C-alpha positions as CSV (number, residue, x, y, z in Angstrom):
1,M,-38.2,135.5,-38.6
2,V,-36.3,139.1,-38.8
3,D,-32.7,138.3,-37.8
4,M,-31.6,141.6,-36.0
5,L,-28.0,141.3,-37.4
6,T,-28.7,141.5,-40.6
7,P,-28.6,145.3,-42.0
8,A,-31.9,146.3,-42.7
9,I,-31.2,147.0,-46.5
10,D,-31.3,143.0,-46.6
11,I,-34.2,142.0,-45.1
12,I,-36.6,141.2,-48.2
13,E,-39.7,139.6,-46.6
14,A,-40.6,138.7,-42.5
15,D,-42.7,136.3,-41.5
16,E,-44.1,138.0,-37.8
17,N,-47.4,139.7,-37.9
18,V,-46.0,141.5,-34.6
19,V,-43.0,142.9,-33.4
20,L,-43.1,143.9,-29.8
21,E,-40.5,145.7,-28.2
22,V,-40.0,146.9,-24.6
23,I,-37.8,150.0,-24.6
24,S,-34.6,151.4,-22.2
25,R,-32.7,153.6,-21.9
26,S,-29.6,151.9,-23.3
27,S,-31.4,150.5,-26.5
28,R,-33.8,153.7,-26.7
29,R,-32.5,155.3,-29.9
30,I,-31.9,151.4,-31.7
31,D,-35.7,150.8,-30.5
32,M,-37.4,153.4,-31.8
33,V,-35.6,154.3,-34.5
34,D,-33.1,151.9,-36.0
35,K,-35.4,148.7,-35.3
36,R,-38.4,150.7,-36.1
37,R,-37.3,151.4,-40.0
38,E,-35.4,147.6,-40.4
39,Y,-39.2,146.2,-39.5
40,E,-41.0,148.8,-41.6
41,L,-38.7,147.6,-44.7
42,G,-39.0,143.8,-43.6
43,G,-42.9,144.0,-43.9
44,V,-43.6,143.3,-40.5
45,P,-47.2,144.5,-40.3
46,E,-47.6,145.5,-36.9
47,Y,-44.8,146.8,-34.0
48,W,-45.7,147.8,-30.4
49,M,-43.1,149.8,-28.0
50,F,-43.8,150.2,-24.6
51,N,-41.4,152.3,-22.6
52,G,-41.5,151.4,-18.6
53,L,-39.9,154.3,-17.6
54,R,-42.6,156.7,-19.2
55,H,-45.7,154.7,-18.9
56,S,-46.0,155.0,-22.8
57,A,-47.2,152.2,-25.5
58,T,-46.9,153.6,-29.4
59,F,-48.6,150.9,-31.7
60,L,-47.8,151.2,-34.6
61,H,-49.1,149.6,-38.2
62,L,-47.8,149.8,-42.2
63,N,-50.2,151.5,-43.9
64,A,-50.7,150.8,-48.2
65,A,-47.4,152.5,-48.9
66,G,-45.4,150.2,-46.8
67,V,-44.5,153.0,-44.2
68,Y,-45.5,152.9,-40.5
69,E,-48.2,155.1,-38.7
70,D,-49.9,155.1,-35.5
71,I,-52.9,152.8,-35.0
72,A,-54.9,154.9,-32.3
73,I,-56.2,153.8,-29.2
74,G,-60.4,154.4,-28.8
75,D,-61.8,156.8,-27.0
76,D,-62.5,153.5,-24.3
77,G,-58.9,153.4,-23.9
78,I,-58.9,150.0,-25.7
79,F,-55.6,149.2,-28.4
80,V,-57.5,147.1,-31.1
81,S,-54.7,144.6,-33.1
82,E,-55.5,144.6,-37.4
83,A,-52.5,141.8,-36.9
84,L,-54.0,139.7,-34.8
85,P,-57.9,139.4,-35.6
86,G,-59.7,139.9,-32.3
87,F,-56.5,141.0,-29.6
88,C,-57.3,143.6,-28.1
89,L,-55.7,145.4,-25.0
90,K,-57.3,148.0,-22.4
91,N,-54.6,150.5,-21.9
92,A,-55.3,150.5,-18.1
93,Q,-53.8,146.7,-18.4
94,I,-50.4,147.6,-19.4
95,W,-49.2,149.3,-16.6
96,D,-51.2,147.7,-13.7
97,T,-48.9,146.1,-10.7
98,T,-51.5,144.3,-8.6
99,L,-50.5,140.6,-9.0
100,L,-53.2,138.6,-10.5
101,G,-54.6,135.2,-9.7
102,S,-54.5,132.1,-12.4
103,G,-58.7,132.7,-12.4
104,E,-58.3,136.4,-13.4
105,I,-55.3,136.0,-15.7
106,A,-57.3,133.5,-17.7
107,D,-60.0,135.6,-18.1
108,M,-57.9,138.5,-19.0
109,V,-56.8,136.0,-21.5
110,K,-60.1,135.5,-23.0
111,E,-61.0,138.9,-23.0
112,M,-57.6,140.2,-25.3
113,S,-58.3,137.3,-27.4
114,G,-61.9,138.2,-28.2
115,A,-63.5,135.1,-26.8
């Protein structure tokens, strides 16, 4: 697990496949610059950033050189994770505020996991 209190230079290896960050006004620079670089140096394969204020999401993956680059969302509006095989997420679902019932949630989780 990546230790957020350890300076990035001390990080050798990460066990996580994905780090998901919810960006807030007070932590924007830390999340988008400092943590991004820390996770990149730590070898975290994917870094997902969600900004609720702007209703935007950024999905990054490590390339062969160990540098983060954007993962493009398909023309169908679906993000497909490279680090979590079978996991996909509809961009429209991220910001949908509709309350769902338990059956609808179960169906959505099955769809996201490719089941």
